[in-house]
C-alpha positions as CSV (number, residue, x, y, z in Angstrom):
1,X,229.4,54.6,121.0
2,X,230.6,56.0,117.8
3,X,227.1,55.3,116.3
4,X,225.5,57.3,119.2
5,X,227.9,60.3,118.3
6,X,226.9,60.0,114.6
7,X,223.4,60.0,115.4
8,X,223.7,63.0,117.9
9,X,225.7,64.9,115.3
10,X,223.0,64.2,112.6
11,X,220.4,65.3,115.0
12,X,222.2,68.6,115.6
13,X,222.5,69.0,111.9
14,X,218.8,68.6,111.4
15,X,217.9,71.1,114.1
16,X,220.4,73.5,113.0
17,X,218.9,73.2,109.5
18,X,215.4,73.7,110.7
19,X,216.5,76.9,112.6
20,X,218.3,78.3,109.6
21,X,215.2,77.6,107.5
22,X,212.9,79.2,110.0
23,X,215.1,82.2,110.5
24,X,215.1,82.6,106.6
25,X,211.3,82.3,106.5
26,X,210.9,85.0,109.4
27,X,213.7,87.5,108.2
28,X,213.5,87.2,104.4
29,X,210.1,85.8,103.3
30,X,208.0,87.4,106.1
31,X,210.4,90.3,107.0
32,X,208.4,92.9,105.6
33,X,205.2,92.0,107.1
34,X,206.7,91.8,110.5
35,X,208.3,95.1,110.1
36,X,205.1,96.6,109.0
37,X,203.3,94.9,112.1
38,X,206.0,96.1,114.4
39,X,205.8,99.6,112.9
40,X,202.0,99.5,113.4
41,X,202.7,98.8,117.3
42,X,204.5,102.1,117.7
43,X,203.6,104.2,114.5
44,X,200.2,105.9,114.3
45,X,198.9,107.6,111.0
46,X,195.7,109.3,109.8
47,X,194.4,110.4,106.4
48,X,192.9,114.0,106.9
49,X,190.1,115.0,104.5
50,X,190.2,118.0,102.3
51,X,187.5,120.4,102.5
52,X,185.2,120.1,99.5
53,X,184.7,123.3,97.3
54,X,181.6,125.3,97.1
55,X,179.5,126.0,94.0
56,X,178.4,129.6,93.7
57,X,175.8,131.4,91.5
58,X,176.7,134.3,89.1
59,X,176.2,136.8,92.0
60,X,178.8,135.2,94.3
61,X,175.7,133.6,96.6
62,X,175.8,129.8,97.2
63,X,174.2,126.9,95.3
64,X,176.2,124.3,97.2
65,X,178.6,124.7,100.3
66,X,180.4,122.9,102.7
67,X,179.0,122.9,106.3
68,X,179.8,121.3,109.9
69,X,178.0,118.1,110.7
70,X,178.2,115.3,113.3
71,X,178.3,111.7,113.2
72,X,176.4,110.4,116.3
73,X,178.1,107.2,117.8
74,X,177.6,105.1,120.9
75,X,179.2,102.9,123.2
76,X,176.5,100.1,123.8
77,X,178.3,98.5,126.8
78,X,177.6,102.0,128.6
79,X,174.0,102.2,127.6
80,X,171.7,100.8,130.4
81,X,168.3,101.3,128.7
82,X,168.6,100.6,124.9
83,X,164.9,101.2,124.2
84,X,164.5,104.3,126.4
85,X,167.6,105.7,124.8
86,X,166.4,104.9,121.2
87,X,163.1,106.6,122.0
88,X,165.0,109.9,123.0
89,X,167.2,109.8,119.9
90,X,164.9,108.7,117.0
91,X,162.9,111.8,116.7
92,X,166.1,113.8,115.8
93,X,166.9,111.2,113.2
94,X,163.8,111.2,111.2
95,X,162.5,113.7,108.7
96,X,158.9,113.6,109.8
97,X,158.3,113.0,113.6
98,X,154.6,112.8,112.8
99,X,154.9,109.7,110.7
100,X,154.4,106.9,113.2
101,X,155.6,104.0,111.1
102,X,159.0,105.7,110.2
103,X,159.6,106.7,113.9
104,X,158.9,103.3,115.1
105,X,161.1,101.8,112.5
106,X,163.9,104.2,113.7
107,X,163.4,103.2,117.4
108,X,163.8,99.6,116.5
109,X,166.8,100.1,114.2
110,X,168.5,102.2,117.3
111,X,167.5,99.7,119.9
112,X,169.1,96.8,117.9
113,X,172.2,98.7,117.7
114,X,172.6,99.8,121.3
115,X,171.8,96.2,122.4
116,X,175.2,95.1,121.2
117,X,176.7,94.8,124.5
118,X,179.9,93.1,123.1
119,X,180.6,96.3,121.0
120,X,182.3,99.3,122.2
121,X,181.5,101.5,119.2
122,X,178.6,101.7,116.8
123,X,177.6,104.5,114.4
124,X,173.9,105.7,115.0
125,X,173.5,108.6,112.5
126,X,175.7,110.5,110.1
127,X,175.7,114.2,109.3
128,X,173.5,115.6,111.8
129,X,173.3,119.3,112.0
130,X,174.9,121.3,114.9
131,X,171.5,122.3,116.1
132,X,170.6,118.3,116.5
133,X,173.9,117.8,118.2
134,X,173.2,120.5,120.7
135,X,169.9,119.1,121.6
136,X,171.1,115.5,122.0
137,X,174.0,116.9,124.2
138,X,171.5,118.5,126.4
139,X,170.1,115.1,127.4
140,X,173.5,114.1,128.7
141,X,173.2,110.5,127.9
142,X,175.9,108.4,129.0
143,X,177.8,106.3,126.3
144,X,176.6,108.8,123.5
145,X,179.6,110.8,121.6
146,X,180.1,112.7,118.5
147,X,182.6,112.9,115.8
148,X,183.0,116.1,113.5
149,X,182.2,115.5,109.8
150,X,181.7,117.9,106.7
151,X,178.2,117.9,105.2
152,X,177.1,119.3,101.7
153,X,174.4,121.9,102.1
154,X,172.2,123.2,99.3
155,X,170.6,126.5,100.6
156,X,168.2,126.5,97.7
157,X,166.9,123.0,98.2
158,X,165.8,121.4,95.1
159,X,166.4,124.5,92.9
160,X,168.9,123.6,90.1
161,X,169.4,120.0,91.4
162,X,169.7,118.4,88.2
163,X,172.2,120.9,87.3
164,X,174.2,120.7,90.3
165,X,174.0,116.9,91.0
166,X,174.8,115.6,94.5
167,X,177.7,114.1,96.7
168,X,177.3,110.5,97.7
169,X,179.5,107.7,98.7
170,X,182.2,105.6,96.7
171,X,182.7,102.0,97.3
172,X,185.4,102.8,100.1
173,X,182.9,105.1,101.9
174,X,184.5,108.4,100.8
175,X,182.5,111.5,99.2
176,X,182.1,111.4,95.6
177,X,180.1,113.7,93.3
178,X,177.5,112.2,91.0
179,X,175.9,113.9,88.0
180,X,175.6,117.7,87.0
181,X,178.7,119.9,88.5
182,X,179.3,117.8,91.5
183,X,180.0,114.9,89.2
184,X,181.9,116.8,86.4
185,X,184.1,118.7,88.6
186,X,184.5,116.0,91.4
187,X,188.2,116.1,91.2
188,X,188.6,119.8,91.5
189,X,185.8,120.0,94.2
190,X,187.4,117.4,96.4
191,X,190.9,118.7,96.6
192,X,193.8,116.4,98.0
193,X,193.6,114.6,101.2
194,X,196.3,115.0,103.9
195,X,198.5,112.8,106.2
196,X,199.5,112.9,109.9
197,X,202.2,110.2,111.1
198,X,203.9,109.8,114.4
199,X,205.1,107.5,117.1
200,X,203.5,106.3,120.3
201,X,204.6,104.2,123.4
202,X,203.1,101.0,124.6
203,X,200.3,102.9,126.3
204,X,199.4,104.6,123.0
205,X,200.6,108.1,124.3
206,X,202.4,110.2,121.6
207,X,206.2,110.3,121.8
208,X,207.2,113.9,121.6
209,X,210.7,113.4,120.5
210,X,209.7,110.8,118.0
211,X,209.5,111.2,114.2
212,X,206.6,113.2,113.0
213,X,205.4,113.5,109.4
214,X,202.5,115.7,108.4
215,X,201.1,116.6,104.9
216,X,198.3,119.2,104.7
217,X,195.0,118.6,103.0
218,X,194.6,120.8,99.9
219,X,191.0,122.3,100.0
220,X,188.8,121.9,96.8
221,X,188.4,124.7,94.7
222,X,185.1,126.9,94.4
223,X,183.2,127.0,91.4
224,X,181.7,130.4,90.0
225,X,178.9,129.6,87.6
226,X,177.1,131.5,85.3
227,X,173.5,130.5,86.8
228,X,171.7,133.7,87.6
229,X,169.6,132.8,90.7
230,X,166.6,134.9,89.6
231,X,166.6,133.6,86.0
232,X,166.5,130.0,87.7
233,X,163.7,130.8,89.8
234,X,161.7,132.3,86.8
235,X,162.3,129.1,84.9
236,X,161.5,126.7,87.6
237,X,158.4,128.5,88.8
238,X,157.0,129.1,85.3
239,X,157.9,125.5,84.2
240,X,155.8,123.9,87.0
241,X,152.8,126.2,86.4
242,X,153.2,125.2,82.6
243,X,153.3,121.5,83.2
244,X,150.2,121.5,85.4
245,X,148.4,123.8,83.1
246,X,149.1,121.7,80.1
247,X,148.9,118.3,81.6
248,X,152.4,117.4,80.7
249,X,154.2,114.4,82.0
250,X,157.2,116.6,82.4
251,X,159.3,119.5,80.8
252,X,162.4,121.3,80.5
253,X,163.7,124.9,79.8
254,X,167.3,126.1,79.2
255,X,168.4,129.5,78.7
256,X,172.0,130.5,77.2
257,X,173.7,133.5,76.1
258,X,174.2,132.8,72.5
259,X,177.2,135.0,72.2
260,X,179.3,133.8,75.2
261,X,177.8,130.1,75.6
262,X,177.1,131.0,79.3
263,X,174.1,128.9,80.6
264,X,171.9,131.5,82.5
265,X,169.4,129.0,83.8
266,X,168.4,125.2,83.4
267,X,165.3,123.8,84.9
268,X,163.6,120.4,84.5
269,X,160.6,118.8,86.2
270,X,160.1,116.3,87.9
271,X,163.2,116.8,90.1
272,X,164.6,115.9,93.2
273,X,166.5,117.4,96.6
274,X,170.3,116.7,96.3
275,X,170.5,117.1,100.1
276,X,168.2,113.9,100.3
277,X,168.9,112.3,97.1
278,X,168.5,108.8,98.4
279,X,164.7,109.4,99.0
280,X,164.1,109.6,95.3
281,X,164.2,107.3,92.2
282,X,167.4,107.2,90.3
283,X,165.6,108.3,87.1
284,X,165.2,111.7,88.5
285,X,169.0,112.2,88.8
286,X,170.0,112.6,85.1
287,X,169.3,115.9,83.6
288,X,166.9,115.5,80.6
289,X,168.4,118.7,78.8
290,X,171.7,117.0,78.4
291,X,170.8,113.3,78.7
292,X,167.5,112.8,76.7
293,X,167.3,112.3,73.1
294,X,164.5,113.1,70.9
295,X,163.4,113.9,67.5
296,X,163.1,117.7,67.5
297,X,160.4,118.3,64.7
298,X,159.9,121.7,63.4
299,X,162.4,123.5,65.5
300,X,165.0,121.8,63.4
301,X,164.0,123.6,60.2
302,X,165.7,127.0,60.9
303,X,169.2,124.9,60.9
304,X,168.4,123.2,57.4
305,X,167.2,126.5,56.0
306,X,170.4,128.2,57.3
307,X,172.5,125.5,55.5
308,X,170.8,125.9,52.3
309,X,171.3,129.7,52.4
310,X,174.8,129.7,53.3
311,X,175.5,126.9,50.6
312,X,174.1,129.5,48.3
313,X,171.3,127.0,47.0
314,X,168.4,129.2,48.1
315,X,167.6,132.7,49.3
316,X,164.7,134.0,51.3
317,X,162.6,134.8,48.4
318,X,163.3,131.6,46.5
319,X,159.9,130.0,45.6
320,X,159.3,126.5,46.2
321,X,157.9,124.9,43.0
322,X,156.9,121.6,44.4
323,X,154.8,123.1,47.2
324,X,151.5,122.7,45.6
325,X,150.6,119.4,47.0
326,X,152.0,116.3,48.8
327,X,155.5,115.4,47.7
328,X,156.0,111.7,46.8
329,X,159.3,110.3,48.0
330,X,160.0,106.8,47.3
331,X,156.8,104.9,48.4
332,X,155.8,107.6,51.0
333,X,154.2,111.1,50.8
334,X,155.5,114.2,52.6
335,X,152.3,116.3,53.7
336,X,151.9,119.5,55.6
337,X,151.0,119.5,59.2
338,X,147.5,121.3,58.4
339,X,147.1,119.7,54.9
340,X,147.2,123.1,53.4
341,X,149.4,123.5,50.4
342,X,150.8,126.8,49.0
343,X,152.3,126.6,45.4
344,X,155.3,129.0,44.8
345,X,155.7,129.9,48.5
346,X,158.9,131.6,49.6
347,X,161.4,130.2,51.9
348,X,160.3,132.7,54.4
349,X,156.7,131.4,54.0
350,X,158.1,127.8,54.4
351,X,159.4,128.7,58.0
352,X,156.3,130.8,58.8
353,X,153.9,128.2,57.8
354,X,156.2,125.3,58.9
355,X,155.9,123.5,55.7
356,X,157.4,120.1,55.5
357,X,157.2,120.0,51.7
358,X,159.0,123.2,51.5
359,X,161.7,122.0,53.6
360,X,162.2,118.8,51.6
361,X,162.5,121.3,48.8
362,X,165.5,122.7,50.5
363,X,167.0,119.2,51.1
364,X,166.8,118.6,47.4
365,X,168.6,121.8,46.7
366,X,171.3,120.9,49.1
367,X,171.8,117.4,48.3
368,X,172.2,114.6,51.0
369,X,176.1,114.9,51.4
370,X,176.0,118.7,51.9
371,X,173.2,118.4,54.3
372,X,175.0,115.8,56.4
373,X,178.2,118.0,56.4
374,X,176.3,120.9,57.6
375,X,174.5,119.1,60.2
376,X,177.9,118.1,61.5
377,X,178.9,121.7,61.6
378,X,176.0,122.6,63.6
379,X,177.2,120.0,66.3
380,X,174.3,117.6,65.5
381,X,175.7,113.9,66.4
382,X,178.6,115.4,68.4
383,X,179.0,116.3,72.0
384,X,178.1,120.1,73.0
385,X,181.0,120.1,75.3
386,X,179.1,121.4,78.2
387,X,180.8,121.0,81.6
388,X,178.0,118.7,83.3
389,X,178.4,115.0,83.8
390,X,175.6,112.8,82.0
391,X,175.8,114.4,78.5
392,X,174.4,111.9,75.9
393,X,175.4,112.2,72.3
394,X,173.0,110.8,70.0
395,X,174.8,110.0,66.7
396,X,173.8,110.7,63.3
397,X,173.4,107.7,61.0
398,X,176.7,107.0,58.9
399,X,177.5,109.4,56.2
400,X,176.9,107.6,52.8
401,X,174.0,105.4,54.1
402,X,171.1,107.9,53.8
403,X,168.4,107.5,51.2
404,X,166.0,109.9,49.9
405,X,163.6,109.4,52.6
406,X,166.0,109.9,55.3
407,X,167.1,113.1,53.2
408,X,163.6,114.4,53.1
409,X,162.6,113.8,56.8
410,X,165.8,115.1,58.2
411,X,164.8,118.5,57.0
412,X,161.9,118.9,59.1
413,X,163.3,117.1,62.2
414,X,162.3,113.4,61.9
415,X,164.9,110.4,61.8
416,X,167.4,112.7,63.5
417,X,167.9,112.5,67.3
418,X,169.0,115.6,69.3
419,X,169.3,116.8,73.0
420,X,168.1,120.0,74.1
421,X,171.5,121.4,74.6
422,X,172.5,120.5,71.2
423,X,169.4,122.3,69.8
424,X,170.0,125.6,71.8
425,X,173.7,125.4,70.8
426,X,172.7,125.1,67.1
427,X,170.0,127.7,67.2
428,X,172.5,130.2,68.9
429,X,174.5,130.0,65.7
430,X,171.7,131.9,64.0
431,X,171.2,134.2,66.9
432,X,175.0,135.2,67.1
433,X,175.9,135.7,63.6
434,X,177.1,132.5,62.4
435,X,179.3,131.2,65.2
436,X,179.1,127.7,67.0
437,X,179.9,128.2,70.7
438,X,180.5,125.8,73.3
439,X,178.0,126.0,76.3
440,X,179.3,126.0,79.8
441,X,178.3,126.7,83.2
442,X,181.4,127.3,85.3
443,X,183.0,130.8,84.5
444,X,186.0,130.6,86.8
445,X,187.5,128.4,89.8
446,X,188.8,130.1,92.9
447,X,190.8,129.3,95.9
448,X,192.4,131.1,99.0
449,X,193.6,134.4,97.3
450,X,193.5,133.3,93.8
451,X,191.1,133.1,90.9
452,X,191.2,131.8,87.4
453,X,188.7,132.2,84.3
454,X,187.9,128.9,82.7
455,X,184.7,129.9,80.8
456,X,186.5,131.5,77.9
457,X,184.3,131.9,74.8
458,X,185.1,129.0,72.2
459,X,183.7,129.7,69.0
460,X,184.0,128.7,65.2
461,X,182.3,130.4,62.4
462,X,180.1,127.7,60.5
463,X,177.9,129.9,58.4
464,X,178.1,133.5,57.1
465,X,176.9,136.5,58.9
466,X,174.3,137.3,56.1
467,X,173.0,133.7,56.3
468,X,172.4,133.8,60.1
469,X,170.8,137.2,59.6
470,X,168.6,136.0,56.9
471,X,167.3,133.0,59.0
472,X,166.9,135.3,61.9
473,X,164.6,137.5,60.1
474,X,162.6,134.4,58.8
475,X,162.2,133.3,62.5
476,X,161.1,136.7,63.5
477,X,158.4,136.7,60.9
478,X,157.3,133.3,62.0
479,X,157.0,134.5,65.5
480,X,154.9,137.4,64.6
481,X,152.9,135.8,61.9
482,X,153.1,132.1,62.4
483,X,150.7,129.5,64.2
484,X,151.8,130.9,67.6
485,X,151.5,134.5,66.8
486,X,148.5,135.0,69.2
487,X,151.1,134.5,72.1
488,X,153.7,137.0,70.6
489,X,155.0,139.9,72.8
490,X,154.6,143.1,70.8
491,X,157.4,145.4,70.6
492,X,160.2,143.1,71.8
493,X,161.6,141.8,68.4
494,X,161.4,138.1,69.0
495,X,162.4,135.3,66.7
496,X,161.1,131.8,67.3
497,X,159.9,128.7,65.9
498,X,157.5,125.9,67.3
499,X,157.9,122.2,67.0
500,X,155.6,119.6,67.4
501,X,157.5,116.1,67.3
502,X,156.1,112.9,66.9
503,X,157.4,110.2,69.5
504,X,158.7,107.0,67.8
505,X,157.8,103.8,69.5
506,X,158.2,100.2,68.6
507,X,159.0,101.1,64.9
508,X,156.2,103.6,64.4
509,X,155.2,107.1,65.7
510,X,152.8,107.5,68.7
511,X,149.5,108.8,67.3
512,X,148.4,110.3,70.5
513,X,151.3,111.9,72.4
514,X,153.9,114.6,71.3
515,X,156.8,116.4,72.4
516,X,155.9,120.2,72.1
517,X,158.7,122.7,72.0
518,X,159.5,126.3,71.1
519,X,162.9,127.7,70.6
520,X,163.7,131.5,70.3
521,X,165.9,134.4,71.0
522,X,165.4,138.1,71.7
523,X,165.9,140.7,70.5
524,X,166.7,139.0,67.4
525,X,169.1,141.7,66.1
526,X,171.0,141.9,69.3
527,X,170.1,138.7,71.3
528,X,170.4,138.8,75.2
529,X,169.3,135.2,75.3
530,X,168.4,132.0,73.5
531,X,165.9,129.8,75.2
532,X,164.3,126.4,74.4
533,X,161.1,124.9,76.1
534,X,160.0,121.5,75.8
535,X,156.9,119.7,77.1
536,X,156.8,116.0,77.4
537,X,153.4,114.5,76.3
538,X,151.1,117.6,77.0
539,X,147.4,116.5,77.4
540,X,145.5,119.8,76.7
541,X,146.7,119.9,73.2
542,X,149.3,118.1,70.9
543,X,150.2,121.3,69.3
544,X,153.4,123.3,70.5
545,X,151.7,126.6,69.3
546,X,149.0,126.0,72.2
547,X,151.3,124.7,74.9
548,X,155.1,125.2,74.6
549,X,154.8,128.5,72.8
550,X,152.8,130.4,75.3
551,X,154.9,128.8,78.0
552,X,157.9,130.3,76.3
553,X,156.6,133.8,76.1
554,X,155.3,133.6,79.7
555,X,158.9,133.2,80.7
556,X,160.4,135.5,78.2
557,X,158.1,138.1,79.4
558,X,159.9,138.1,82.8
559,X,163.3,137.7,81.4
560,X,163.0,140.7,79.0
561,X,162.2,142.8,82.1
562,X,164.8,141.3,84.5
563,X,167.5,141.7,81.8
564,X,166.5,145.4,81.0
565,X,165.4,144.8,77.4
566,X,163.1,147.7,76.3
567,X,160.2,147.3,73.8
568,X,160.5,149.5,70.7
């Protein structure tokens, strides 16, 4: 009997221990999870998205803006004829209803979604326009519904696409800006999401006297840019015409105010439509003006000449005593582009004639260390600081590693890599009297009832006013008397320089294709703009004087008129 009592007591102890352990597990170990699960049964919460900010042109009109759109969804269990319903909807979901292959593929896709009878909700098409929503609503199809979304609308279509960037999706399905302004200013444009939380009963109805929490979403800011729509249209129209006329693989043009750093326009071709970015190759998304590095060739010469004059090593009338023939440097010979040699030519003539030997003379007078230091002052090898996502920063080879060949070739733009925005920034120093400015696109940000300027001029003097003025006059003489003088616009006091750069491939230079460019500013004594035109592999001529230069003057003619510059 006593044994049974002991056994029963032991059994009760075991059961009690198991209960204690189980209660410990549920209340302590899993307590927070159970509490969260219980809360989910009577609490409801929702993240509210913030309206994305707009991007505005210099006149306040829109480059990119938020707009209403709609998600089209369906309850397949209510769709009686999946194929027939798909045939009705598909024409509203494709870009070209005449493309039968695309239309049939869309019908098949929708039919597959609408045939899922065990599903109660499927997404059919995101971000359809209000007009498309209205047309679908007129069909009164049972089981089709709509959910409000925000869309990104680009009223100028593909204009300024690589400057603007686009809005795509992140890994969680949220909106995210990529490239250009959309990428660089994504955080400011996105704003801050809000939150709504409350309680509901067992049937899902809200409990009016329950606890409610709400945090309002903060809308993204609007960006006011310096981009002038008229200037942008001129650039894009003329660039496309030039690429077609000269058979170039591609090209770009950028216009900047050399005093303020405001970017007035920036165009590259080929391009894409940011509203339909998924239809284009990823290679088109980057902006060549800030992302592509190349050896600049002769447009680099004014920078080195300015360094030599500022350092006091040469003057505009200094004569080159080694320019009578090819210059031997180590085991190589430096030659002129036209195989013509001019003994004792002045430094002005060196720029006018684009003489490589004469530039090597400047390099010798400067010395390799001083040359390197000046290139750094001009921003070569450094970020320009422009407010666009995707800027590349080609580096200068390390100081102290340059040999005499590197020193010589750098003076005429070989062996040194730059981006177009770096070149425009450097040449602006000559145009504006010696200051290195930071280029920028956004001039101010604004919200509901407030505005703040952000495009303040950041400038540092790197060469003297006299040195800048001397080289500006040299470039003005080159524009009037150099190899592209036939394209010059009389009376407008233009300063400019051509550049025909070889393309390095597999350890040597391409002997067939070049990068043709022309950089200049006008009027040279009070410039309204500095502009760089670049053409990739033009086929009608390898020389910039016959391709990039006439295209530059074609654009400049319209810009000068638009900006109110009078000839004299």
